[in-house]
N, C-alpha and C positions, 0 to 999 in steps of 0.2 A: 762318199758315204751318204751325205745329206741328200744328194740327188737320187740315189738308189732308194732311200727311205721315202722320199717324196713320191717317187714312181710307184713303189709298192702300195703306198697309201691311196694313190689315185686309182690303181688297178683294183684294190679291194673295194673302194667306194663304188667303182663302176660295176663290179660283180654284184654287189648288194642291190644296186639300182636295177640291174637286169633281172635279178631274182624277183624283186617287187613288181617289175613290169610284167613278167610272166604270170604272176599270181593275179594281177589286176586284169590282164587280157583274158585269162581263163574265166574270171568272174564276169567280165563284160560279155563274152560269148554265151555263157550260161544265161545271163539275164536277158540277152537278146533272143534266146530260144534257138540258137544254132544247133545245140545238142544238149542232152541232159547228162548230168554227172554219172548216172547209171549206165549210160551207153558206152562211156569211155572210162572204165573203172581204173585202168592202169594210169591213165593221164591224171585222173582225179586224185589218186593216191600220191602221185609224184608232185602234184601242185600243192597238196595238203602238206607234204613233207617240206617243200620249199617255203611254204608259209610259216610253218613251225620254226624252220631254221632262221628265217628272216626276223621273226618275232623275238627269238632268243638272242639274235645278234643285236637287235634294237634295244632290248632290255640291257644287255651287257654294255653297250656303248653308252647308254644313258647313265648307268651307274659308275662308269669309269672315266667319264669325260670331265675335264677340268671345268668347273662352273664359271670361271672368269675368262671372258673373251679377250685374247691378247690385244686386239685392235682397240677395244674399249678401254682397257687399262692404259695403253699408250696415249689415247686421246685424253683421258682423264689427267694423266701426268702432264701432258703438254699444256692443259688449261690450268693446272695448279690445284686440282681438287684432291 
């Protein structure tokens, strides 16, 4: 069960990294002048949707994450603080 949970967490993190990479790559090519967003309206809308999804995910994760890093807590306990 723990292994499956860890695998799903890794896959989820990988998905969100790929989504961010697509958004950044699109912005890079637009900044480079390879194309204008008006030329590829469908792709632009898809990338904007991905950017909104990623932003929503980032906000959700930041609000629901435990503020205490388990590694730091263990290190503090080991030192006696």
